[in-house]
C-alpha positions as CSV (number, residue, x, y, z in Angstrom):
1,X,48.4,122.5,172.5
2,X,49.6,118.4,173.3
3,X,46.6,117.3,171.7
4,X,46.9,120.0,168.3
5,X,50.6,118.4,167.8
6,X,49.9,114.4,168.2
7,X,46.5,115.4,165.9
8,X,49.1,117.0,163.0
9,X,51.3,113.8,163.5
10,X,48.6,111.0,163.1
11,X,47.4,113.6,160.3
12,X,51.1,113.7,158.6
13,X,50.7,109.5,159.5
14,X,47.7,108.9,157.6
15,X,48.2,111.5,154.4
16,X,52.0,110.0,154.0
17,X,50.5,106.5,153.8
18,X,47.9,107.2,151.8
19,X,50.1,108.8,149.6
20,X,52.2,105.4,149.9
21,X,49.8,103.6,148.8
22,X,48.9,105.1,145.6
23,X,52.1,104.5,144.4
24,X,53.2,108.5,145.4
25,X,56.4,109.5,147.1
26,X,56.9,111.4,150.1
27,X,59.6,113.6,151.7
28,X,60.0,112.8,155.7
29,X,62.3,112.9,158.5
30,X,63.7,109.5,159.0
31,X,65.6,108.6,161.9
32,X,68.3,110.0,160.8
33,X,68.1,112.9,158.0
34,X,65.2,113.9,155.7
35,X,64.5,111.4,153.1
36,X,62.5,110.7,149.8
37,X,60.4,107.4,150.6
38,X,58.1,105.0,148.6
39,X,56.4,101.5,148.6
40,X,59.4,99.0,148.4
41,X,57.2,96.8,146.0
42,X,56.3,99.4,143.6
43,X,58.8,99.8,140.5
44,X,56.9,102.7,139.2
45,X,57.0,104.6,142.7
46,X,60.8,103.7,142.7
47,X,61.5,105.1,139.4
48,X,60.3,108.0,140.1
49,X,62.4,108.6,143.0
50,X,65.2,108.1,141.2
51,X,64.1,110.5,138.7
52,X,63.3,113.6,141.0
53,X,67.4,112.7,142.4
54,X,68.7,112.0,139.0
55,X,70.3,109.2,140.5
56,X,72.0,106.5,138.3
57,X,69.6,103.4,138.8
58,X,72.4,101.2,139.6
59,X,72.9,102.6,142.5
60,X,70.5,100.5,144.7
61,X,68.4,102.4,148.0
62,X,67.7,101.4,151.5
63,X,64.3,100.4,153.3
64,X,63.3,101.2,157.3
65,X,61.4,98.4,158.7
66,X,60.0,98.7,162.3
67,X,61.1,95.4,163.9
68,X,62.6,92.3,164.0
69,X,59.9,90.4,162.2
70,X,59.8,92.7,159.6
71,X,63.5,92.9,159.0
72,X,63.2,88.8,158.7
73,X,60.1,88.9,156.6
74,X,62.5,90.3,153.8
75,X,66.2,89.6,154.6
76,X,67.2,85.7,154.5
77,X,70.3,83.9,156.5
78,X,70.2,86.4,159.0
79,X,73.3,85.6,161.0
80,X,73.5,85.2,164.9
81,X,76.1,88.5,164.8
82,X,73.3,90.7,163.1
83,X,71.1,90.7,166.3
84,X,74.4,91.0,168.2
85,X,75.1,94.3,166.2
86,X,71.5,95.7,166.5
87,X,70.8,95.3,170.5
88,X,74.2,96.7,170.7
89,X,74.2,99.9,168.8
90,X,72.2,102.3,170.5
91,X,72.4,104.9,167.5
92,X,70.6,104.6,163.5
93,X,72.8,101.3,161.7
94,X,72.0,100.7,157.8
95,X,72.9,96.5,157.5
96,X,73.5,95.3,154.2
97,X,72.0,91.6,154.3
98,X,71.0,89.5,151.9
99,X,67.7,90.0,150.5
100,X,64.5,88.0,150.5
101,X,64.4,88.5,146.1
102,X,60.1,87.8,145.4
103,X,59.3,90.4,148.7
104,X,61.0,93.8,146.6
105,X,61.6,95.5,143.5
106,X,64.3,93.7,141.8
107,X,65.9,97.8,141.7
108,X,66.5,98.2,145.6
109,X,68.4,94.7,145.6
110,X,72.2,94.7,144.4
111,X,73.8,92.4,142.0
112,X,74.8,89.7,144.7
113,X,71.2,89.7,146.0
114,X,72.0,91.8,149.3
115,X,69.4,94.7,150.2
116,X,70.6,97.5,152.8
117,X,67.9,97.7,155.8
118,X,67.6,99.7,159.1
119,X,65.9,99.1,162.4
120,X,64.1,102.4,163.3
121,X,63.3,103.3,166.7
122,X,62.6,106.5,166.2
123,X,58.9,106.8,167.1
124,X,57.6,108.9,163.8
125,X,59.8,106.2,161.5
126,X,57.9,103.6,163.7
127,X,54.1,104.7,163.4
128,X,54.4,105.1,159.7
129,X,55.8,101.7,159.2
130,X,53.7,99.8,161.4
131,X,50.6,102.2,159.8
132,X,51.7,100.8,156.6
133,X,52.1,97.5,157.2
134,X,55.4,97.0,154.7
135,X,58.9,98.8,154.8
136,X,59.0,102.1,153.3
137,X,62.2,102.7,150.8
138,X,64.4,106.0,151.7
139,X,67.3,107.6,150.6
140,X,68.5,111.3,150.9
141,X,66.3,114.2,149.9
142,X,69.2,115.5,147.9
143,X,69.6,115.6,143.9
144,X,72.6,112.8,143.5
145,X,76.0,113.8,143.8
146,X,74.8,116.3,146.3
147,X,75.3,117.2,150.4
148,X,72.6,115.5,152.2
149,X,70.6,117.6,153.8
150,X,70.6,117.6,157.3
151,X,68.2,120.0,158.0
152,X,64.7,120.4,156.3
153,X,65.3,124.1,155.1
154,X,68.3,122.9,153.4
155,X,66.4,120.6,151.1
156,X,66.3,121.8,147.3
157,X,63.1,123.3,146.1
158,X,63.3,121.1,143.0
159,X,63.1,117.7,145.9
160,X,60.3,119.3,147.8
161,X,58.1,119.9,144.4
162,X,59.0,116.7,143.1
163,X,57.3,114.8,146.1
164,X,53.3,114.0,146.1
165,X,53.1,114.3,149.9
166,X,55.3,117.1,152.4
167,X,55.5,115.6,156.0
168,X,55.1,118.7,158.2
169,X,56.8,116.9,161.4
170,X,60.2,118.3,162.0
171,X,60.3,120.8,159.6
172,X,61.6,123.2,162.3
173,X,64.0,121.2,163.9
174,X,67.1,122.8,163.3
175,X,69.7,119.7,165.1
176,X,71.8,118.6,162.4
177,X,71.8,115.0,161.9
178,X,73.8,112.7,159.7
179,X,73.7,110.1,157.7
180,X,74.3,106.3,159.8
181,X,77.0,104.1,159.0
182,X,76.7,101.2,156.4
183,X,77.5,97.9,157.7
184,X,77.3,94.3,155.1
185,X,76.7,90.6,156.7
186,X,77.1,87.6,155.2
187,X,75.4,84.9,155.5
188,X,78.4,83.6,157.9
189,X,78.6,86.2,159.8
190,X,81.7,88.0,157.8
191,X,81.1,91.5,158.8
192,X,82.7,94.5,156.5
193,X,81.8,98.2,157.3
194,X,80.8,100.3,154.1
195,X,80.7,103.8,155.3
196,X,81.4,104.9,158.9
């Protein structure tokens, strides 16, 4: 039974990566709630997520990374306080940091040059990102303005049908997750809480 489960997760990851590399959108369990994801360097894929969610384009989305080195690759001017907060925080935490603008699509970067990024400790997300070798976009799997789904069964049919690949892993998980807190940290180490 365990071998079947492991194979299923590997298959999920392989098929997710295949969809990401071909410019598709995946519906997947993140380290918090279910999310829609795509390649953060593919503007057409990002635009597809905006269309699926009916989300205004001025609302940027976050990226998930699997490690501090990947965080450093896509963020610039990281203050030491960032490392202290990541080390101290046990639960998922989204950081808004100065972006390396040339590596990401402009739509993921705010007008003031920041990108929202989260270092995932979740095994599935780490495996997915590691296999993809790039961050993965993440935004809650809901129509813009609707409550984010805490479990898979709460995801609207049009969100599910809009995705190019829907991950099987954790579909039956009934633990009710919630979005992560969001904090902004500038290059001088000033911390601003955006969402608790």
